[in-house]
C-alpha positions as CSV (number, residue, x, y, z in Angstrom):
1,X,104.2,134.2,104.7
2,X,104.3,130.7,106.3
3,X,107.7,128.9,105.8
4,X,106.1,125.9,104.2
5,X,104.3,128.1,101.6
6,X,107.4,130.1,101.0
7,X,109.4,126.9,100.2
8,X,106.6,125.6,98.0
9,X,106.5,128.8,96.0
10,X,110.3,128.9,95.8
11,X,110.3,125.3,94.3
12,X,107.3,125.6,92.0
13,X,106.5,129.2,91.6
14,X,107.9,129.4,88.1
15,X,105.8,126.3,87.0
16,X,102.6,127.7,88.7
17,X,103.2,131.1,86.9
18,X,103.4,129.2,83.6
19,X,100.0,127.6,84.2
20,X,98.5,131.1,85.0
21,X,100.0,132.6,81.9
22,X,98.7,129.7,79.7
23,X,95.2,130.2,81.1
24,X,95.2,133.9,80.7
25,X,96.5,133.7,77.1
26,X,94.0,131.0,76.0
27,X,91.1,132.7,77.7
28,X,91.9,135.9,75.9
29,X,92.2,134.1,72.5
30,X,88.9,132.3,73.2
31,X,87.2,135.6,74.0
32,X,88.7,137.3,70.9
33,X,87.5,134.5,68.6
34,X,84.0,134.4,70.2
35,X,84.5,130.9,71.7
36,X,83.1,129.8,75.1
37,X,85.2,130.7,78.2
38,X,88.3,128.6,78.6
39,X,88.2,129.1,82.3
40,X,84.7,127.8,83.0
41,X,84.3,125.1,85.6
42,X,83.2,122.6,82.9
43,X,86.3,123.4,80.9
44,X,88.7,123.0,83.8
45,X,87.1,119.7,84.9
46,X,87.4,118.5,81.3
47,X,91.1,119.3,81.3
48,X,91.6,117.2,84.4
49,X,89.5,114.4,82.9
50,X,91.6,114.4,79.7
51,X,94.8,114.3,81.8
52,X,93.7,111.4,84.0
53,X,95.3,108.7,81.9
54,X,98.6,110.7,81.5
55,X,98.5,111.5,85.2
56,X,98.4,107.9,86.3
57,X,101.2,107.0,83.9
58,X,103.4,110.0,84.9
59,X,103.7,108.9,88.5
60,X,105.2,105.6,87.4
61,X,107.4,107.4,84.9
62,X,108.7,109.8,87.6
63,X,110.0,106.9,89.6
64,X,111.7,105.3,86.5
65,X,113.3,108.6,85.5
66,X,114.4,109.3,89.0
67,X,116.5,106.1,88.8
68,X,118.1,107.4,85.6
69,X,116.0,105.1,83.4
70,X,113.2,105.6,80.8
71,X,110.2,103.5,79.8
72,X,109.0,103.8,76.2
73,X,106.5,100.9,76.5
74,X,103.8,102.8,78.5
75,X,101.9,103.8,75.4
76,X,101.7,100.2,74.2
77,X,100.7,99.0,77.7
78,X,97.7,101.4,77.5
79,X,96.4,99.6,74.5
80,X,97.5,96.1,75.6
81,X,95.9,96.4,79.1
82,X,92.6,97.6,77.6
83,X,92.6,94.8,75.0
84,X,93.2,92.1,77.6
85,X,90.5,93.4,79.9
86,X,88.0,93.8,77.0
87,X,88.8,90.4,75.6
88,X,88.2,88.7,78.9
89,X,84.9,90.5,79.4
90,X,83.7,89.7,75.9
91,X,84.8,86.0,76.3
92,X,83.3,85.6,79.7
93,X,79.8,86.8,78.9
94,X,77.1,87.3,81.5
95,X,76.9,88.4,84.2
96,X,79.5,91.0,83.3
97,X,80.6,92.3,86.7
98,X,82.7,89.2,87.8
99,X,84.3,89.1,84.4
100,X,85.1,92.8,84.5
101,X,86.8,92.3,87.9
102,X,88.8,89.3,86.5
103,X,89.7,91.2,83.3
104,X,90.9,94.3,85.1
105,X,92.9,92.2,87.7
106,X,94.4,90.1,84.9
107,X,95.4,93.2,82.9
108,X,97.0,94.8,86.0
109,X,98.9,91.6,86.6
110,X,100.1,91.5,83.0
111,X,101.2,95.1,83.2
112,X,103.2,94.4,86.4
113,X,104.8,91.4,84.7
114,X,105.8,93.3,81.6
115,X,107.3,96.0,83.8
116,X,109.2,93.4,85.7
117,X,110.6,91.9,82.5
118,X,111.8,95.4,81.5
119,X,113.4,95.8,84.9
120,X,115.1,92.5,84.7
121,X,116.4,93.2,81.2
122,X,117.9,96.5,82.5
123,X,119.3,95.2,85.8
124,X,120.3,91.5,85.1
125,X,121.0,91.5,81.3
126,X,122.4,95.1,81.4
127,X,120.3,96.2,78.4
128,X,120.0,100.0,78.2
129,X,116.5,101.1,79.3
130,X,115.9,102.8,76.0
131,X,116.5,99.6,74.1
132,X,114.7,97.3,76.5
133,X,111.5,99.3,76.7
134,X,111.6,100.1,73.0
135,X,111.6,96.4,72.3
136,X,108.7,95.9,74.6
137,X,106.8,98.8,73.1
138,X,106.9,97.2,69.7
139,X,106.2,93.6,70.9
140,X,103.2,94.6,73.2
141,X,101.7,96.7,70.4
142,X,101.9,93.7,68.1
143,X,100.4,91.4,70.7
144,X,97.5,93.8,71.2
145,X,96.7,93.8,67.5
146,X,96.9,90.0,67.4
147,X,94.6,89.5,70.4
148,X,92.1,92.0,69.1
149,X,92.3,90.8,65.5
150,X,93.3,94.3,64.5
151,X,90.0,95.8,65.5
152,X,88.6,97.4,68.7
153,X,86.9,94.8,70.9
154,X,83.4,96.2,71.3
155,X,80.7,96.6,72.4
156,X,81.2,96.1,76.1
157,X,78.7,96.2,79.0
158,X,77.6,99.6,80.2
159,X,79.0,98.9,83.7
160,X,82.5,98.5,82.1
161,X,82.5,102.2,81.4
162,X,82.1,103.3,85.0
163,X,85.8,103.9,85.6
164,X,86.1,106.3,82.7
165,X,82.6,107.9,82.4
166,X,81.0,108.0,85.8
167,X,81.0,111.4,87.5
168,X,80.7,111.9,91.2
169,X,77.9,114.4,91.9
170,X,77.6,114.7,88.1
171,X,80.7,116.8,88.1
172,X,84.0,115.1,89.1
173,X,85.0,112.1,86.9
174,X,85.9,108.9,88.7
175,X,89.1,108.7,86.6
176,X,90.2,112.0,88.0
177,X,89.7,110.8,91.6
178,X,91.8,107.7,90.7
179,X,94.5,109.9,89.3
180,X,94.6,112.1,92.4
181,X,94.8,109.0,94.6
182,X,97.7,107.7,92.6
183,X,99.5,111.0,92.9
184,X,98.9,111.1,96.7
185,X,100.2,107.5,97.2
186,X,103.1,108.2,94.9
187,X,104.1,111.2,96.9
188,X,103.9,109.3,100.1
189,X,106.0,106.5,98.7
190,X,108.7,108.8,97.4
191,X,108.9,111.2,100.3
192,X,108.1,109.2,103.4
193,X,109.5,105.7,102.8
194,X,112.9,104.0,102.6
195,X,112.1,102.8,99.1
196,X,111.7,106.4,98.0
197,X,115.0,107.4,99.5
198,X,116.6,104.4,97.7
199,X,115.1,105.5,94.4
200,X,116.7,109.0,94.8
201,X,120.0,107.5,95.9
202,X,120.2,105.2,92.9
203,X,119.5,108.1,90.5
204,X,122.0,110.4,92.2
205,X,124.9,107.9,92.2
206,X,124.1,104.2,91.5
207,X,127.6,102.9,92.5
208,X,127.5,104.8,95.8
209,X,124.0,103.5,96.4
210,X,125.2,99.9,95.8
211,X,128.3,100.4,98.1
212,X,126.0,101.7,100.8
213,X,124.0,98.4,100.8
214,X,121.0,99.3,98.7
215,X,119.7,96.4,96.6
216,X,119.9,98.4,93.4
217,X,118.7,95.7,91.1
218,X,115.6,94.9,93.2
219,X,114.7,98.6,93.6
220,X,115.0,99.3,89.9
221,X,113.0,96.2,88.9
222,X,110.3,97.2,91.4
223,X,110.2,100.7,89.9
224,X,109.7,99.3,86.3
225,X,107.1,96.8,87.6
226,X,105.2,99.7,89.2
227,X,105.4,101.8,86.1
228,X,104.0,98.9,84.0
229,X,101.1,98.4,86.5
230,X,100.2,102.1,86.4
231,X,100.4,102.2,82.6
232,X,97.8,99.4,82.5
233,X,95.7,101.2,85.1
234,X,95.7,104.3,82.8
235,X,94.9,102.0,79.9
236,X,91.8,100.7,81.8
237,X,90.6,104.2,82.3
238,X,91.1,104.9,78.6
239,X,89.4,101.7,77.7
240,X,86.5,102.5,80.0
241,X,86.1,105.9,78.4
242,X,86.0,104.4,74.9
243,X,83.8,101.5,75.9
244,X,86.2,99.2,74.0
245,X,89.6,97.6,74.0
246,X,91.4,99.4,71.1
247,X,94.8,98.1,70.0
248,X,95.5,101.6,68.5
249,X,95.1,103.4,71.8
250,X,98.1,105.1,73.4
251,X,100.1,105.6,70.2
252,X,102.6,108.3,71.0
253,X,101.3,108.9,74.5
254,X,104.7,108.1,76.0
255,X,105.8,111.5,74.7
256,X,103.2,113.4,76.6
257,X,103.9,111.4,79.8
258,X,107.7,112.0,79.6
259,X,106.9,115.7,78.8
260,X,104.8,116.1,81.9
261,X,107.6,114.5,84.1
262,X,110.4,116.5,82.6
263,X,108.5,119.8,82.5
264,X,107.7,119.2,86.2
265,X,111.4,119.3,87.0
266,X,112.5,115.7,87.1
267,X,116.0,115.4,85.8
268,X,116.5,112.9,82.9
269,X,119.9,112.0,84.5
270,X,118.1,110.8,87.6
271,X,118.1,111.6,91.3
272,X,116.2,114.9,91.2
273,X,112.4,115.3,91.0
274,X,109.2,115.3,92.9
275,X,105.7,114.0,92.5
276,X,104.3,117.4,93.1
277,X,106.4,118.8,90.3
278,X,105.2,116.1,88.0
279,X,101.6,117.0,88.8
280,X,102.2,120.6,88.0
281,X,104.1,119.6,84.9
282,X,101.0,117.5,83.9
283,X,98.8,120.5,84.3
284,X,101.1,122.6,82.2
285,X,101.1,120.1,79.3
286,X,97.3,119.4,79.7
287,X,96.4,123.1,79.7
288,X,98.7,123.6,76.7
289,X,97.1,120.8,74.7
290,X,93.5,121.7,75.6
291,X,94.1,125.4,75.1
292,X,95.6,124.9,71.6
293,X,92.7,122.6,70.7
294,X,90.3,125.2,72.2
295,X,91.6,128.0,69.9
296,X,91.6,125.8,66.9
297,X,95.2,124.8,66.4
298,X,95.4,121.5,64.4
299,X,97.0,118.4,65.9
300,X,100.1,118.7,63.9
301,X,100.8,122.2,65.2
302,X,100.2,120.9,68.7
303,X,102.8,118.2,68.3
304,X,105.4,120.9,67.1
305,X,104.7,123.1,70.1
306,X,104.8,120.1,72.6
307,X,108.2,119.1,71.1
308,X,109.5,122.6,71.7
309,X,108.2,122.6,75.3
310,X,110.0,119.3,76.0
311,X,113.2,120.7,74.4
312,X,113.0,123.9,76.5
313,X,112.5,121.8,79.7
314,X,115.5,119.6,78.9
315,X,117.7,122.7,78.2
316,X,116.5,124.2,81.5
317,X,117.4,121.0,83.3
318,X,120.9,121.0,81.7
319,X,121.3,124.7,82.7
320,X,120.4,123.9,86.3
321,X,122.8,120.9,86.4
322,X,125.7,123.1,85.3
323,X,125.0,125.9,87.7
324,X,124.3,123.7,90.8
């Protein structure tokens, strides 16, 4: 066995086995209940399509958690970004394409700005990340409702939906390609740049990183700004799928995003984690949610099971920390 493959299986073999077990169990349940095959190409593509928004967000969340922080505002940014873009497109009128470009650009800029504010609150004002991003979560949700008048902003031009509904070769959704590109770039940034090494160093020991000359405040603020931008990018994919800017979008989605990152092996105490692990964790959570829905488990039951999965991942992380 090649050394690279052996290292990969050593690092992620347990997580990959979990995905295989999930697929086998849900496929057996589906066959037993006379439902369509859970492992069909269409079903698997649909799982990736449904995970596109969470996937984009999980890359930014991985960087934040690697620094020892947390960002609870990403669910609200999904809605706020979509509302901003939809409002600009509706206000601009025809032709729609220039206004769509302006709307998406403005939304991404606002997301970056919101993330920067969160980062400054954490680094300059010394507000705990949980409190800083919780305040933003509430404020941004309220601003989204105010801007949208409490109702989804719709209808929107058909071209607006290209990001969320277009399928390359009538098979691969464009949103999935965007997600994979974000994962690829995130992996390169974390593993092959000085910035990525600084992120890990800060999460491992912030004081030691500061004494070694790393601009801790700047790096952490950049990480939160990146997370905000990616949250809005995910919101634009969601808005494009819906064909509207919905202020109710993204409620509770921060839980699924954090679950994907933690299940993928990123330590909540910071310093340890990978983008590849987050991708596999995303697949575990997405297959779990889709499989439970496929076999007819109601949404309340899905929330219970997801909570137990997160708890198990955190307990496993604590066990690894104590034995390492």
